[in-house]
GUKEDREN-874792 format. One record per atom (N, C-alpha, C): y, x, z. Coordinates in steps of 0.2 Angstrom, whole numbers, padded with zeros to 4 digits, always signed. Last residue first. Example, Ala and Ser with C-alpha at 12.3 -4.5 7.8 and 13.67 -1.06 7.14 Angstrom:
2
-0011+0064+0035-0005+0068+0036+0000+0064+0039-0028+0066+0039-0022+0062+0039-0016+0066+0039
//
This chain:
152
+0096-0078+0074+0095-0085+0074+0100-0090+0073+0098-0068+0058+0102-0071+0064+0099-0077+0066+0085-0058+0051+0089-0064+0053+0092-0066+0058+0081-0044+0045+0082-0047+0050+0087-0052+0050+0082-0034+0035+0078-0041+0034+0078-0046+0039+0090-0025+0036+0092-0028+0031+0088-0034+0031+0082-0018+0047+0088-0020+0047+0090-0026+0044+0067-0013+0044+0069-0021+0046+0077-0022+0046+0071-0001+0037+0067-0006+0034+0069-0013+0037+0079+0006+0048+0080+0004+0040+0077+0001+0037+0068+0005+0058+0074+0003+0059+0077+0001+0052+0058+0014+0052+0056+0007+0054+0062+0003+0054+0065+0025+0050+0064+0022+0044+0061+0015+0046+0068+0031+0064+0073+0028+0060+0072+0024+0054+0054+0030+0067+0057+0026+0070+0062+0024+0067+0051+0041+0059+0048+0034+0058+0050+0029+0060+0057+0052+0065+0059+0049+0058+0057+0043+0056+0052+0053+0077+0060+0050+0076+0061+0049+0069+0038+0056+0073+0041+0050+0077+0048+0048+0076+0029+0064+0066+0036+0063+0065+0039+0057+0069+0016+0063+0067+0019+0067+0073+0027+0066+0071+0012+0055+0056+0010+0054+0061+0013+0056+0067+0015+0060+0043+0021+0057+0047+0018+0055+0053+0013+0079+0039+0010+0072+0040+0014+0068+0042+0018+0085+0022+0017+0086+0029+0013+0081+0032+0029+0074+0013+0026+0082+0014+0023+0080+0021+0024+0058+0010+0030+0063+0012+0025+0069+0013+0024+0044+0000+0020+0049+0003+0025+0056+0004+0027+0026+0002+0031+0033+0003+0024+0039+0003+0026+0012-0005+0022+0017-0002+0026+0023-0003+0031-0003-0006+0032+0002-0006+0028+0007-0002+0032-0020-0012+0027-0016-0008+0028-0008-0010+0038-0030-0017+0041-0028-0011+0035-0023-0009+0024-0040-0026+0031-0036-0026+0032-0035-0020+0011-0044-0027+0014-0045-0034+0023-0041-0034-0003-0039-0024+0003-0042-0021+0006-0041-0027-0016-0034-0029-0016-0040-0027-0010-0043-0026-0012-0020-0033-0015-0026-0038-0015-0032-0037-0008-0014-0022-0005-0016-0028-0005-0021-0032-0021-0013-0017-0015-0020-0014-0010-0019-0019-0026-0004-0023-0030-0013-0024-0025-0017-0021-0019+0007-0020-0021+0004-0028-0021-0004-0028-0021+0010-0008-0016+0006-0009-0016+0004-0016-0032+0019-0008-0033+0012-0005-0027+0008-0007-0025+0032-0011-0029+0027-0016-0031+0020-0015-0022+0035+0001-0018+0034-0003-0019+0030-0009-0034+0039+0008-0030+0034+0011-0025+0030+0006-0042+0050+0007-0042+0044+0002-0038+0038+0002-0039+0059+0016-0037+0061+0010-0037+0054+0005-0049+0054+0025-0040+0053+0026-0038+0053+0020-0061+0056+0026-0058+0050+0023-0051+0049+0022-0061+0074+0027-0064+0067+0027-0060+0062+0024-0055+0086+0025-0060+0085+0018-0064+0079+0020-0047+0087+0036-0044+0087+0030-0048+0084+0023-0055+0078+0048-0053+0084+0046-0052+0081+0038-0055+0068+0061-0050+0068+0054-0051+0075+0051-0059+0075+0072-0064+0069+0072-0061+0066+0064-0048+0084+0077-0056+0086+0074-0060+0081+0072-0033+0083+0069-0038+0080+0076-0045+0083+0072-0019+0085+0063-0024+0088+0064-0028+0087+0070-0018+0071+0051-0015+0073+0059-0022+0079+0061-0015+0079+0034-0019+0073+0039-0017+0076+0046-0004+0078+0022-0007+0082+0026-0011+0078+0033+0005+0070+0017+0000+0074+0012-0004+0077+0016+0007+0052+0025+0008+0061+0024+0003+0064+0020+0014+0037+0022+0009+0042+0023+0010+0049+0023+0022+0020+0024+0022+0029+0024+0016+0034+0026+0024+0006+0019+0020+0010+0020+0022+0018+0018+0032-0010+0019+0033-0001+0019+0027+0003+0020+0034-0025+0011+0029-0021+0015+0031-0013+0013+0040-0041+0012+0042-0032+0011+0037-0031+0015+0032-0053+0003+0034-0051+0008+0035-0044+0009+0028-0060-0006+0033-0056-0008+0036-0053-0002+0014-0065-0002+0015-0062-0010+0021-0057-0010+0013-0073+0007+0015-0067+0008+0014-0062+0003+0009-0085+0002+0014-0086+0007+0016-0079+0009-0004-0083-0002+0002-0084-0007+0009-0084-0003-0012-0070+0005-0010-0076+0005-0005-0077+0001-0022-0058-0001-0016-0059+0001-0014-0067+0000-0037-0051+0008-0034-0057+0001-0027-0057+0004-0047-0037+0011-0040-0041+0012-0037-0044+0006-0055-0029+0006-0058-0036+0007-0052-0040+0008-0049-0017+0006-0050-0019+0002-0053-0026+0002-0037-0011+0017-0045-0014+0017-0046-0018+0011-0027+0002+0017-0028-0005+0015-0034-0007+0014-0021+0013+0030-0026+0012+0023-0025+0006+0023-0011+0025+0040-0015+0018+0038-0019+0019+0032+0002+0030+0041-0004+0033+0040-0010+0028+0040+0013+0015+0046+0012+0023+0045+0006+0026+0045+0019+0001+0040+0011+0002+0040+0014+0011+0040+0026-0014+0042+0027-0007+0041+0021-0004+0045+0031-0030+0035+0025-0026+0037+0027-0019+0035+0040-0045+0037+0038-0039+0034+0035-0036+0038+0041-0058+0041+0047-0056+0038+0046-0048+0036+0029-0072+0034+0032-0066+0038+0038-0062+0036+0023-0086+0032+0027-0082+0028+0029-0077+0033+0007-0091+0037+0015-0090+0039+0018-0084+0035-0005-0088+0034-0003-0092+0031+0005-0093+0031-0010-0070+0031-0007-0074+0036-0006-0080+0032-0014-0058+0026-0018-0065+0025-0014-0071+0029-0003-0049+0028-0006-0052+0021-0009-0058+0021-0006-0047+0042+0000-0051+0039+0001-0052+0033-0018-0042+0045-0018-0049+0046-0011-0052+0044-0018-0031+0036-0024-0035+0034-0021-0042+0039-0008-0023+0040-0008-0024+0033-0013-0032+0033-0012-0022+0053-0005-0026+0051-0005-0028+0044-0023-0015+0053-0024-0021+0054-0018-0026+0053-0018-0003+0045-0022-0007+0042-0023-0015+0045-0010+0000+0058-0007-0001+0050-0011-0004+0047-0022+0003+0066-0015-0003+0068-0012-0004+0063-0027+0016+0063-0030+0008+0061-0025+0003+0063-0009+0020+0059-0016+0022+0057-0022+0015+0057+0001+0010+0067+0000+0017+0065-0008+0019+0065+0011-0005+0062+0005-0002+0066+0005+0007+0063+0019-0021+0062+0019-0014+0061+0014-0010+0065+0027-0036+0059+0021-0032+0060+0021-0025+0058+0039-0046+0062+0038-0040+0060+0031-0037+0061+0047-0062+0060+0040-0058+0063+0039-0054+0058+0054-0072+0055+0057-0067+0062+0051-0063+0064+0048-0080+0047+0051-0074+0043+0056-0070+0048+0042-0089+0054+0037-0084+0054+0042-0078+0050+0049-0102+0061+0052-0097+0057+0048-0090+0058+0044-0113+0070+0042-0112+0063+0044-0108+0059+0051-0109+0083+0052-0115+0079+0050-0115+0071+0046-0098+0089+0051-0096+0084+0054-0103+0079+0035-0102+0093+0041-0101+0099+0048-0100+0094+0028-0102+0083+0029-0110+0085+0035-0108+0091+0025-0090+0079+0027-0094+0075+0030-0101+0078+0018-0086+0090+0024-0083+0089+0028-0089+0084+0006-0092+0087+0010-0093+0092+0016-0093+0093+0002-0088+0075+0006-0094+0074+0008-0098+0082+0000-0074+0079+0005-0075+0073+0008-0082+0074-0009-0075+0086-0004-0073+0090+0003-0074+0086-0017-0079+0078-0019-0084+0083-0012-0082+0087-0021-0068+0069-0018-0073+0068-0016-0079+0074-0025-0058+0080-0019-0057+0077-0017-0065+0075-0039-0065+0080-0035-0065+0085-0027-0063+0084-0043-0063+0067-0043-0070+0070-0038-0068+0075-0045-0048+0067-0039-0051+0062-0039-0059+0064-0055-0046+0076-0047-0043+0076-0042-0047+0074-0065-0052+0069-0064-0054+0074-0055-0053+0076-0065-0045+0057-0063-0052+0056-0061-0054+0063-0068-0033+0063-0063-0032+0058-0060-0040+0058-0081-0035+0066-0077-0032+0070-0070-0034+0069-0087-0037+0053-0087-0042+0059-0082-0041+0063-0086-0024+0048-0081-0031+0045-0081-0037+0049-0084-0011+0052-0088-0016+0054-0083-0021+0051-0080+0004+0042-0078-0002+0046-0082-0006+0046-0084+0013+0035-0084+0017+0041-0080+0010+0046-0085+0007+0023-0093+0009+0025-0092+0013+0032-0071+0003+0018-0077-0001+0022-0084+0002+0024-0067+0015+0011-0065+0013+0018-0070+0009+0022
//
């Protein structure tokens, strides 16, 4: 995947996301476990990268139709952060994302994540595409975070 991604740009976006996480942790009186990151496609890759590399312990990461960037290092504080990844077996039907393109390799990228992260990582692969199944994805997100949300 890295051959289609600018590592320089990735690091810039990740640094910006880290500054947002740090600001939010301050607003939450130091409780990063009340922060959840989520994303679709490239946003999923960035949520995983920023969340897993964060020095702040986060509440969870939800990623749909994205991939894991192998240069991502998992910070010790997030080794057990709950992560739910949902992929479809069929890519969205976009001309720039043909079935024989990089999309078919997304699932394989999570082998690297599983080897770097000790626990609480689930990768679900559903029939069809998850990209356009918004109601199901919204319900899965709610089901994922509901038991993890702490009352202030």
